[in-house]
C-alpha positions in Angstrom: -18.3 -27.5 25.0 -19.8 -29.5 27.9 -21.9 -27.6 30.3 -22.0 -28.2 34.0 -25.5 -28.7 35.6 -27.0 -25.4 36.7 -29.5 -26.9 39.3 -28.0 -26.4 42.8 -29.5 -29.7 43.9 -27.8 -31.7 41.1 -24.7 -33.7 42.2 -21.4 -32.2 41.1 -20.5 -35.4 39.2 -21.4 -34.6 35.5 -20.1 -35.1 32.0 -17.6 -32.4 32.8 -15.6 -34.9 34.9 -14.5 -36.3 31.6 -13.6 -32.9 30.1 -10.1 -33.0 28.6 -9.3 -29.5 30.0 -9.3 -30.9 33.5 -6.3 -33.1 32.7 -4.2 -30.3 31.2 -1.3 -28.5 32.9 -1.4 -24.7 32.5 1.5 -22.3 33.0 -0.8 -19.5 34.2 -4.5 -18.7 34.9 -5.9 -15.4 33.8 -9.0 -14.2 35.5 -11.6 -11.6 34.4 -12.8 -9.4 37.3 -16.4 -8.2 37.1 -18.8 -11.2 37.2 -15.9 -13.6 37.6 -14.1 -12.6 40.8 -16.5 -10.0 42.1 -20.3 -9.5 41.9 -20.5 -5.9 40.7 -23.6 -6.3 38.5 -25.9 -4.1 40.5 -23.3 -1.3 40.8 -22.5 -1.6 37.1 -26.1 -1.4 36.1 -26.9 1.5 38.4 -24.0 3.5 37.1 -24.8 2.9 33.5 -28.5 3.6 34.1 -27.7 7.0 35.8 -25.3 7.9 33.0 -27.8 7.0 30.3 -30.5 9.1 32.0 -28.2 12.1 32.3 -27.3 11.6 28.6 -30.9 11.7 27.7 -30.9 8.2 26.2 -34.1 7.2 27.9 -35.7 3.9 27.0 -33.4 3.5 24.0 -30.7 2.4 26.3 -30.8 -1.3 26.8 -28.2 -1.7 29.5 -24.5 -2.2 29.8 -22.8 -4.9 27.7 -20.8 -6.8 30.3 -17.2 -7.6 29.4 -16.8 -4.9 26.8 -14.7 -1.7 27.6 -16.9 1.2 28.5 -15.5 3.5 25.8 -16.3 1.0 23.1 -19.9 0.8 24.2 -20.3 4.6 24.7 -18.9 5.2 21.2 -22.0 3.4 19.9 -24.4 5.6 21.9 -23.2 9.2 21.6 -21.6 11.4 18.9 -17.8 11.1 18.6 -17.2 14.5 20.1 -19.0 13.6 23.3 -17.3 10.2 23.9 -14.4 11.5 26.1 -16.7 13.6 28.3 -19.1 10.6 28.6 -16.4 8.2 29.6 -15.2 10.7 32.3 -18.7 11.0 33.7 -19.4 7.3 33.7 -16.1 6.6 35.4 -17.0 9.1 38.2 -20.3 7.3 38.7 -18.7 3.9 38.8 -15.9 4.9 41.2 -18.5 6.3 43.6 -20.8 3.2 43.6 -19.4 0.3 45.5 -22.6 -0.8 47.3 -23.3 -4.5 47.2 -19.9 -5.4 45.5 -18.8 -8.7 46.9 -16.3 -11.5 46.2 -17.9 -14.4 44.4 -18.1 -17.9 45.8 -14.8 -19.8 45.4 -12.9 -16.8 43.9 -10.7 -16.2 47.0 -9.8 -19.8 47.4 -8.8 -20.2 43.7 -6.7 -17.1 43.7 -4.8 -17.9 46.8 -4.1 -21.5 45.7 -2.3 -20.3 42.6 1.4 -19.2 42.9 1.9 -15.4 42.2 3.9 -16.0 39.1 1.1 -18.1 37.5 -1.9 -15.8 38.0 -3.2 -12.5 36.6 -6.3 -10.4 36.5 -7.4 -9.1 33.0 -10.2 -6.6 33.1 -12.0 -4.1 30.8 -12.1 -1.7 33.7 -9.7 1.2 34.3 -6.9 0.6 36.8 -8.6 2.9 39.3 -11.9 1.2 39.0 -10.4 -2.2 39.1 -8.6 -1.5 42.4 -11.7 0.1 43.9 -13.9 -3.0 43.1 -11.3 -5.5 44.2 -10.9 -3.7 47.5 -14.6 -3.4 48.0 -15.1 -7.1 47.3 -12.2 -8.2 49.5 -10.4 -9.9 46.7 -6.9 -11.1 47.6 -4.2 -8.9 46.1 -2.7 -10.0 42.7 0.5 -8.6 41.4 -0.2 -8.8 37.7 -3.2 -6.8 36.7 -3.9 -5.8 33.0 -6.5 -3.1 32.6 -8.0 -1.3 29.6 -5.3 1.3 29.8 -2.6 -1.3 29.2 -3.5 -2.3 25.6 -4.4 -0.6 22.4 -7.6 -2.7 22.1 -9.8 -4.3 24.7 -12.0 -7.4 24.7 -13.2 -9.0 22.5 -9.8 -8.5 20.9 -6.9 -10.7 22.2 -4.5 -8.0 23.2 -5.4 -8.0 27.0 -4.7 -11.7 27.4 -1.6 -11.6 25.2 -0.3 -8.7 27.4 -1.0 -10.7 30.6 0.8 -13.8 29.2 3.7 -11.6 28.2 4.0 -10.0 31.7 4.0 -13.5 33.3 6.5 -14.7 30.8 4.4 -17.6 29.6 3.0 -18.9 26.3 -0.6 -17.8 25.7 -1.4 -21.3 24.4 -0.5 -22.6 27.9 -2.8 -20.2 29.7 -6.3 -20.8 31.0 -8.7 -17.9 31.0 -11.6 -17.8 33.5 -14.4 -15.5 32.2 -18.1 -14.8 32.6 -18.8 -12.8 29.4 -19.0 -13.9 25.7 -16.7 -10.9 24.7 -14.0 -12.0 27.2 -14.2 -15.6 26.0 -14.0 -14.5 22.4 -10.8 -12.5 23.3 -9.3 -15.5 25.1 -9.9 -17.8 22.1 -8.4 -15.2 19.8 -5.3 -15.2 22.0 -5.0 -19.0 21.8 -5.9 -19.6 25.4 -8.0 -22.4 26.9 -11.2 -21.2 28.6 -13.6 -21.8 31.5 -16.9 -19.9 31.4 -18.6 -19.0 34.6 -22.4 -18.6 34.7 -23.8 -15.5 36.3 -24.0 -12.4 34.1 -24.8 -14.8 31.2 -26.5 -18.1 30.9 -24.4 -21.3 30.2 -25.9 -21.4 26.7 -24.3 -18.1 25.9 -20.8 -19.1 27.0 -18.6 -20.7 24.3 -15.8 -22.3 26.4 -13.9 -25.5 26.9 -15.7 -25.9 30.2 -18.6 -24.1 31.8 -19.3 -24.1 35.5 -22.1 -22.6 37.6 -19.6 -20.9 39.9 -15.9 -21.0 40.9 -16.6 -23.0 44.0 -17.0 -26.0 41.7 -13.3 -25.9 41.0 -10.0 -26.4 42.8 -6.4 -26.0 41.8 -3.6 -28.6 41.9 -0.2 -27.0 41.9 2.7 -28.9 40.1 6.3 -28.0 39.4 5.5 -27.2 35.8 2.1 -25.5 36.3 -1.4 -26.0 37.6 -4.3 -28.3 36.9 -8.0 -27.8 37.6 -10.3 -30.4 39.1 -14.1 -30.4 39.7 -14.8 -30.7 43.4 -16.7 -33.8 44.4 -20.2 -33.5 45.8 
Protein backbone atom coordinates (compact mmCIF):
# COMPACT_ATOMS: atom_id res chain seq x y z
CA UNK A 1 0.00 0.00 0.00
CA UNK A 2 1.25 3.49 -0.84
CA UNK A 3 -0.27 6.35 1.10
CA UNK A 4 -1.07 9.74 -0.36
CA UNK A 5 0.24 12.76 1.54
CA UNK A 6 -2.13 14.04 4.20
CA UNK A 7 -0.79 17.61 4.47
CA UNK A 8 -3.14 19.85 2.48
CA UNK A 9 -0.15 22.01 1.44
CA UNK A 10 1.68 19.07 -0.11
CA UNK A 11 1.54 18.93 -3.94
CA UNK A 12 -0.70 16.21 -5.30
CA UNK A 13 2.20 14.55 -7.11
CA UNK A 14 3.28 11.67 -4.89
CA UNK A 15 4.42 8.04 -5.07
CA UNK A 16 0.77 7.19 -5.70
CA UNK A 17 1.15 8.48 -9.25
CA UNK A 18 3.04 5.23 -9.91
CA UNK A 19 0.44 3.04 -8.22
CA UNK A 20 -0.55 0.12 -10.48
CA UNK A 21 -4.21 0.49 -9.52
CA UNK A 22 -4.35 3.78 -11.43
CA UNK A 23 -3.62 2.02 -14.71
CA UNK A 24 -6.28 -0.68 -14.35
CA UNK A 25 -9.68 -0.76 -16.03
CA UNK A 26 -12.59 -1.68 -13.75
CA UNK A 27 -16.03 -2.88 -14.76
CA UNK A 28 -17.68 -1.20 -11.76
CA UNK A 29 -17.03 1.03 -8.76
CA UNK A 30 -18.67 0.20 -5.42
CA UNK A 31 -18.89 3.05 -2.91
CA UNK A 32 -19.44 2.87 0.83
CA UNK A 33 -21.78 5.63 2.11
CA UNK A 34 -21.01 6.94 5.62
CA UNK A 35 -17.59 8.54 5.73
CA UNK A 36 -17.02 7.94 2.02
CA UNK A 37 -19.83 9.76 0.20
CA UNK A 38 -21.37 11.65 3.12
CA UNK A 39 -19.98 13.10 6.31
CA UNK A 40 -22.40 11.74 8.90
CA UNK A 41 -19.89 11.24 11.71
CA UNK A 42 -21.42 13.76 14.13
CA UNK A 43 -24.94 12.42 13.57
CA UNK A 44 -23.76 8.83 14.00
CA UNK A 45 -21.89 9.63 17.19
CA UNK A 46 -24.78 11.61 18.66
CA UNK A 47 -27.28 8.84 17.97
CA UNK A 48 -25.07 6.11 19.43
CA UNK A 49 -24.20 8.22 22.47
CA UNK A 50 -27.88 8.90 23.19
CA UNK A 51 -28.74 5.23 22.72
CA UNK A 52 -25.88 4.16 25.00
CA UNK A 53 -26.99 6.61 27.69
CA UNK A 54 -30.59 5.33 27.48
CA UNK A 55 -29.29 1.76 27.70
CA UNK A 56 -27.32 2.61 30.82
CA UNK A 57 -23.93 1.78 29.35
CA UNK A 58 -22.32 4.92 30.71
CA UNK A 59 -18.57 5.33 30.31
CA UNK A 60 -18.17 1.68 29.34
CA UNK A 61 -19.40 2.62 25.86
CA UNK A 62 -16.40 3.63 23.75
CA UNK A 63 -18.29 4.84 20.69
CA UNK A 64 -19.64 3.43 17.45
CA UNK A 65 -17.43 1.22 15.33
CA UNK A 66 -17.68 2.83 11.91
CA UNK A 67 -18.31 0.53 8.96
CA UNK A 68 -19.83 -2.32 10.97
CA UNK A 69 -23.59 -3.06 10.94
CA UNK A 70 -25.35 -1.67 14.00
CA UNK A 71 -26.85 -5.03 14.98
CA UNK A 72 -23.42 -6.67 15.06
CA UNK A 73 -22.10 -4.03 17.41
CA UNK A 74 -25.20 -3.89 19.60
CA UNK A 75 -25.02 -7.67 20.03
CA UNK A 76 -21.69 -7.19 21.80
CA UNK A 77 -23.15 -4.61 24.19
CA UNK A 78 -26.51 -5.90 25.43
CA UNK A 79 -28.03 -9.31 26.25
CA UNK A 80 -29.32 -11.29 23.28
CA UNK A 81 -32.97 -10.83 24.26
CA UNK A 82 -32.54 -7.04 24.14
CA UNK A 83 -30.84 -6.75 20.74
CA UNK A 84 -33.98 -6.39 18.61
CA UNK A 85 -35.43 -3.65 20.80
CA UNK A 86 -32.08 -1.87 20.93
CA UNK A 87 -31.74 -1.92 17.13
CA UNK A 88 -35.24 -0.45 16.76
CA UNK A 89 -34.44 2.37 19.19
CA UNK A 90 -31.08 3.19 17.63
CA UNK A 91 -32.69 3.26 14.19
CA UNK A 92 -35.30 5.73 15.45
CA UNK A 93 -32.58 8.00 16.77
CA UNK A 94 -30.51 7.82 13.59
CA UNK A 95 -33.45 8.47 11.27
CA UNK A 96 -34.34 11.56 13.28
CA UNK A 97 -30.85 13.07 13.30
CA UNK A 98 -29.76 14.51 9.96
CA UNK A 99 -28.09 17.67 11.29
CA UNK A 100 -24.69 18.43 9.75
CA UNK A 101 -24.88 15.56 7.24
CA UNK A 102 -23.16 16.74 4.06
CA UNK A 103 -21.76 15.31 0.85
CA UNK A 104 -17.99 14.91 1.04
CA UNK A 105 -15.59 16.75 -1.32
CA UNK A 106 -15.35 15.10 -4.73
CA UNK A 107 -18.10 12.55 -4.07
CA UNK A 108 -20.72 14.11 -6.34
CA UNK A 109 -18.30 14.59 -9.20
CA UNK A 110 -17.05 11.00 -9.03
CA UNK A 111 -20.53 9.50 -8.86
CA UNK A 112 -21.92 11.49 -11.76
CA UNK A 113 -18.88 10.71 -13.94
CA UNK A 114 -19.50 6.94 -13.72
CA UNK A 115 -22.15 5.34 -15.97
CA UNK A 116 -25.17 4.03 -14.06
CA UNK A 117 -24.50 0.39 -14.92
CA UNK A 118 -20.97 0.65 -13.50
CA UNK A 119 -21.68 2.11 -10.05
CA UNK A 120 -23.29 1.05 -6.78
CA UNK A 121 -23.54 2.08 -3.14
CA UNK A 122 -22.85 -0.63 -0.56
CA UNK A 123 -23.66 0.34 3.03
CA UNK A 124 -24.02 -1.21 6.47
CA UNK A 125 -27.04 1.06 7.07
CA UNK A 126 -30.65 0.05 6.57
CA UNK A 127 -32.32 1.13 3.34
CA UNK A 128 -34.43 3.73 5.12
CA UNK A 129 -31.42 5.24 6.86
CA UNK A 130 -29.35 5.10 3.69
CA UNK A 131 -31.95 7.05 1.72
CA UNK A 132 -32.38 9.61 4.52
CA UNK A 133 -28.65 10.31 4.69
CA UNK A 134 -28.12 10.40 0.92
CA UNK A 135 -30.99 12.85 0.62
CA UNK A 136 -29.77 14.97 3.55
CA UNK A 137 -26.31 15.14 2.01
CA UNK A 138 -27.53 15.92 -1.49
CA UNK A 139 -25.84 12.86 -2.98
CA UNK A 140 -26.79 12.17 -6.63
CA UNK A 141 -29.24 9.27 -7.00
CA UNK A 142 -27.73 5.83 -7.67
CA UNK A 143 -29.92 2.98 -8.95
CA UNK A 144 -28.02 0.07 -7.37
CA UNK A 145 -27.91 0.28 -3.58
CA UNK A 146 -27.06 -2.70 -1.35
CA UNK A 147 -27.95 -2.29 2.34
CA UNK A 148 -27.66 -4.45 5.43
CA UNK A 149 -31.11 -5.91 4.69
CA UNK A 150 -29.94 -7.35 1.37
CA UNK A 151 -27.39 -9.91 2.59
CA UNK A 152 -27.13 -12.56 5.28
CA UNK A 153 -23.93 -11.03 6.69
CA UNK A 154 -22.63 -7.48 6.61
CA UNK A 155 -19.13 -6.03 6.55
CA UNK A 156 -16.43 -7.19 7.31
CA UNK A 157 -17.80 -10.23 5.45
CA UNK A 158 -17.71 -10.13 1.63
CA UNK A 159 -21.42 -10.69 0.94
CA UNK A 160 -22.41 -7.01 0.49
CA UNK A 161 -19.84 -6.40 -2.25
CA UNK A 162 -20.52 -9.77 -3.89
CA UNK A 163 -24.21 -8.86 -4.00
CA UNK A 164 -23.49 -5.48 -5.59
CA UNK A 165 -21.30 -7.08 -8.26
CA UNK A 166 -24.03 -9.64 -8.93
CA UNK A 167 -26.68 -6.95 -9.37
CA UNK A 168 -24.45 -5.07 -11.79
CA UNK A 169 -23.62 -8.27 -13.66
CA UNK A 170 -19.87 -7.91 -13.24
CA UNK A 171 -16.97 -9.97 -11.89
CA UNK A 172 -16.06 -8.91 -8.31
CA UNK A 173 -12.39 -9.24 -9.28
CA UNK A 174 -12.94 -6.41 -11.76
CA UNK A 175 -14.63 -4.14 -9.23
CA UNK A 176 -13.05 -1.30 -7.30
CA UNK A 177 -14.32 -0.56 -3.79
CA UNK A 178 -14.03 2.93 -2.29
CA UNK A 179 -14.19 2.79 1.52
CA UNK A 180 -13.27 4.78 4.63
CA UNK A 181 -13.37 2.01 7.24
CA UNK A 182 -11.12 -0.99 7.96
CA UNK A 183 -14.15 -3.32 8.18
CA UNK A 184 -15.33 -2.28 4.74
CA UNK A 185 -11.88 -2.68 3.22
CA UNK A 186 -11.60 -6.12 4.80
CA UNK A 187 -14.94 -7.07 3.23
CA UNK A 188 -13.81 -5.78 -0.16
CA UNK A 189 -10.59 -7.77 -0.07
CA UNK A 190 -12.50 -10.89 0.94
CA UNK A 191 -14.76 -10.35 -2.09
CA UNK A 192 -11.71 -10.16 -4.36
CA UNK A 193 -12.10 -6.46 -5.17
CA UNK A 194 -9.43 -3.80 -5.56
CA UNK A 195 -9.60 -1.05 -2.97
CA UNK A 196 -9.20 2.68 -2.43
CA UNK A 197 -9.16 3.87 1.17
CA UNK A 198 -10.33 7.38 2.01
CA UNK A 199 -9.03 9.13 5.10
CA UNK A 200 -11.53 10.73 7.46
CA UNK A 201 -13.12 8.47 10.04
CA UNK A 202 -9.79 6.60 10.19
CA UNK A 203 -6.18 7.63 9.66
CA UNK A 204 -4.28 6.48 6.61
CA UNK A 205 -2.17 4.14 8.75
CA UNK A 206 -5.34 2.21 9.68
CA UNK A 207 -6.48 1.70 6.08
CA UNK A 208 -5.16 -1.39 4.32
CA UNK A 209 -5.90 -0.64 0.65
CA UNK A 210 -4.31 -0.66 -2.79
CA UNK A 211 -4.35 3.14 -2.70
CA UNK A 212 -5.15 5.62 0.09
CA UNK A 213 -6.19 9.22 -0.59
CA UNK A 214 -6.99 12.11 1.77
CA UNK A 215 -10.34 12.73 0.02
CA UNK A 216 -12.26 11.87 -3.14
CA UNK A 217 -11.44 15.19 -4.77
CA UNK A 218 -7.95 13.81 -5.38
CA UNK A 219 -9.48 11.45 -7.94
CA UNK A 220 -11.13 11.56 -11.32
CA UNK A 221 -12.73 8.95 -13.54
CA UNK A 222 -11.87 8.20 -17.15
CA UNK A 223 -14.69 6.32 -18.89
CA UNK A 224 -13.81 3.75 -21.56
CA UNK A 225 -15.91 1.31 -23.59
CA UNK A 226 -14.80 -1.59 -21.39
CA UNK A 227 -14.95 0.17 -18.03
CA UNK A 228 -13.46 3.02 -16.03
CA UNK A 229 -10.02 4.07 -14.86
CA UNK A 230 -8.98 6.29 -11.97
CA UNK A 231 -6.43 9.07 -12.12
CA UNK A 232 -4.97 11.33 -9.46
CA UNK A 233 -5.74 14.94 -10.21
CA UNK A 234 -2.74 17.17 -10.81
CA UNK A 235 -1.89 19.99 -8.41
